[in-house]
N, C-alpha and C positions, 0 to 999 in steps of 0.2 A: 093256353099254344100265344107264341109269337108271329106276329104276321111281317111278313116282308117289304121291304120299298117297294116299288112298283118297279125301279130296272132291275131288282133282283129274282122278278119271278113274272109270270103270264108274258104277253104278247112284248112288253119294253126289255124284256129280260134278253131277247136275241139281238135286236136293234142296237140296246147298249154295248153289249160284248163286238160285235162289228163295229161299231162307232171307235170303241175303247183300241181296237187293232189300229185303225185307222190313225188315231192320234198317237198313239207310242209308236207308230213307225214315220211319223210325220211333223212331229212338233219334240223340242229338247230345251225348252225353257220353260220353266216354273210361272206359271201365269200369274201367280200370287209374291213373291218374292221376285221375279225376274232373274234367277241364277241358274245355270245349266242345272237338267237333271240327267243324271247317270242310269241309263236301264240296265244297268248291269248289277245294280244297288238291288239286292231282294228285301223284303219285307222278315224278319217286321224292322229291321233299321229304318230310323226317321227318316233320311234322306231318299227311301226309294219312291220310285215312280209311283201315283197313283191317279185316276180320272175323280176329277173335280165337278162338280154342277155348280155353274155363274150362279144361276139362282137356284137356290136348294129348292129340294122335290117339298120339301114341308112346308115351301114358302111360296108353292104354287107353281116351281119350275116344270118344263116337262124333263121328265125322267129318261129319256133318250135320244134326244133330238141335239144333233150335232152341234148347233149353234148353242147349245148349253152344258157343253162340254169341253175341259180343258184339263191340259198338263198340270200335275204339280208334284211339288213332295210331302209325301205321308204328313211330316209335321207341319207345315204351313197350310193344308186344308185341315187339319186339325184344331190349329190355332184360328182360322177364319169360320169353321165350324158353321153355323145358319146364317153367320152374318151376311147381310147384302149389302150395296150402295145405297145412300140413302142423298135422294135428291135434294131435301133440306136441308142437308149439313151446309156450315157457313163456308167451309173449306171442299170443294168436290173432289179432291186428289187424295183425300185419305178415308180411310175405312176401319174403325177402333180408332188405334193408335200407331197405325204404318202408315205409310206412304206407299202406295199403290204404283206398279211399276207402268213406265208408257207403252207396254208393249200390246195392252187393249184399252180402249177407248170406255173406259169407265163409267164415264157421260152417260152412255145408251141405256144404261140399264136398268129398270123400273121396276119398282115390285108388286 
């Protein structure tokens, strides 16, 4: 039997859904690529809107905290996967091989 993530079950599910609605109403820019997110685009389109965990749940990120959630394109979120900012990188502006947008101060995130 497959276990669901904390944001898909139990007490975090309701809080995640509530925060998801707030983010979809208040944010319009993908926090990963910095381009506009068009909420009229529906899944399975790669440019459809999704809610991304800034610090992945698998790396200890809070499953439903507003501070750990951001708007993203589905494809950007898939490329980010469970990667996160690493303070030990030589160039603190990059994650993987992509430049991060300036809409969020990525240097404040810790693993």
